[in-house]
C-alpha positions as a printed Julia matrix, in Angstrom:
165×3 Matrix{Float64}:
  67.66   86.76   39.94
  65.92   84.55   42.45
  62.24   83.97   43.04
  60.65   83.84   46.49
  58.98   80.42   46.71
  56.14   81.74   48.91
  55.15   84.95   47.1
  56.65   84.33   43.69
  58.28   87.79   43.78
  61.58   88.26   42.04
  64.65   89.52   43.91
  68.08   90.5    42.7
  69.73   89.43   45.98
  71.27   86.02   46.05
  70.22   85.19   49.64
  66.65   84.82   50.86
  64.99   87.69   52.71
  64.63   85.72   55.98
  68.36   85.03   56.01
  69.17   88.76   55.71
  66.76   89.58   58.54
  68.34   86.88   60.76
  71.82   88.25   60.03
  70.71   91.77   60.9
  69.1    90.59   64.16
  72.21   88.59   65.11
  74.44   91.6    64.47
  72.13   93.83   66.54
  72.11   91.33   69.41
  75.91   91.13   69.37
  76.22   94.93   69.39
  73.76   95.21   72.31
  75.65   92.54   74.27
  78.96   94.28   73.66
  77.49   97.62   74.78
  76.2    96.09   78.04
  79.59   94.48   78.69
  81.48   97.72   78.07
  79.12   99.73   80.26
  79.37   97.25   83.12
  83.17   97.36   82.97
  83.28  101.13   82.77
  80.92  101.65   85.69
  82.73   99.28   88.1
  85.34  101.22   90.07
  88.54   99.36   90.76
  88.79   98.06   94.33
  90.78  100.17   96.78
  94.29   99.11   97.73
  96.71   99.84  100.53
 100.48   99.93  100.09
 102.7   100.39  103.12
 105.93   99.28  104.73
 106.2    97.58  108.11
 109.48   98.37  109.85
 110.21   96.55  113.13
 112.77   97.68  115.66
 115.5    95.2   116.6
 114.13   95.66  120.15
 110.58   94.8   119.07
 108.08   93.8   121.74
 110.53   93.84  124.66
 109.84   91.43  127.51
 112.36   90.44  130.2
 115.07   92.3   128.28
 114.63   90.33  125.05
 112.9    91.2   121.77
 109.98   89.06  120.59
 107.69   88.73  117.57
 104.49   90.75  117.55
 101.2    90.0   115.81
  99.84   92.96  113.83
  96.14   93.04  112.89
  94.72   95.05  110.0
  91.1    96.27  109.94
  89.58   97.54  106.65
  87.39  100.5   107.64
  84.89  102.88  106.17
  84.55  104.89  109.38
  87.64  106.15  111.2
  85.92  107.38  114.36
  84.19  104.07  115.14
  87.55  102.27  115.09
  89.18  104.86  117.34
  86.32  104.58  119.83
  86.53  100.76  120.03
  88.65   99.4   122.88
  91.84   97.69  121.63
  91.43   94.77  124.06
  87.9    94.24  122.73
  89.33   94.09  119.19
  91.95   91.53  120.28
  89.11   89.45  121.74
  87.46   89.33  118.3
  85.33   92.47  118.44
  84.45   94.25  115.21
  84.18   98.02  115.14
  81.2    99.5   113.29
  82.03  100.43  109.72
  84.31   97.49  108.92
  84.21   96.67  105.21
  85.74   93.18  105.33
  87.61   90.63  107.4
  90.56   91.32  109.68
  93.91   89.95  108.53
  97.09   89.52  110.54
 100.84   89.31  110.1
 103.47   88.1   112.57
 106.5    90.39  112.5
 110.01   89.44  113.61
 112.35   91.87  115.44
 114.37   93.92  112.94
 112.23   92.86  109.97
 111.04   95.13  107.15
 108.09   94.08  104.99
 106.32   95.77  102.1
 102.58   95.15  101.98
 100.2    95.62   99.07
  96.64   94.49   99.7
  93.5    94.76   97.59
  90.69   95.86   99.88
  86.92   95.5    99.95
  84.86   98.24   98.25
  84.18  101.36  100.35
  87.37  100.92  102.41
  88.82  104.33  103.22
  91.17  103.52  106.11
  93.13  100.65  107.61
  93.19  100.26  111.37
  96.49   98.8   112.58
  96.64   97.03  115.95
  99.8    95.45  117.4
  99.53   93.06  120.35
 102.59   93.96  122.47
 103.46   92.37  125.81
 103.1    95.81  127.42
  99.61   96.21  125.94
  98.03   96.82  122.53
  98.93   99.85  120.42
  96.88  101.26  117.52
  97.33  103.48  114.47
  95.38  104.31  111.3
  96.53  104.77  107.69
  94.57  105.82  104.61
  93.64  103.06  102.16
  95.76  104.13   99.19
  98.78  103.19   97.11
 100.61  106.46   96.5
 103.2   106.51   93.75
 105.71  108.18   96.05
 106.02  108.22   99.81
 103.93  105.26  100.92
 103.35  105.21  104.68
 105.66  103.3   106.99
 104.29  101.57  110.07
 107.11  101.61  112.64
 106.91   98.95  115.34
 109.04   99.92  118.34
 109.7    98.05  121.58
 106.1    98.72  122.68
 104.34  101.08  120.25
 102.97  101.51  116.71
 103.82  104.74  114.88
 103.04  105.97  111.36
 105.67  107.86  109.37
């Protein structure tokens, strides 16, 4: 038995009352912190991704009878119609269609090359605008922002066009 020095009351517990209260408060604070952490993780959706294959023709970007590299630009989009209504030359000059969710990124593709792309996208991205800057003029396509388990889309770059398969 121990005696409380302040009140003189006897207690059968071996630790003082204030120590038990502090332990209980510490445990409650830890539990509350853990609950907040778990809820914040559970409520955050994972960012969207896009998975696709770029397949370039051996005759890519024909000019004067020879194939050349082509620069392909990717636009993360929330709104499909705004991208389709924006002039491709304006985009090549640095224009941004309404509804973009992040920055444009680009890849230079060699004739005959095949590349697999997997990109994590900004939140709210639903589509990817694809723009290739061919000698004959720009060509555009759109793919959904997803990473399907089977049958990911293929962006086919021909001598002067972008196609989605």
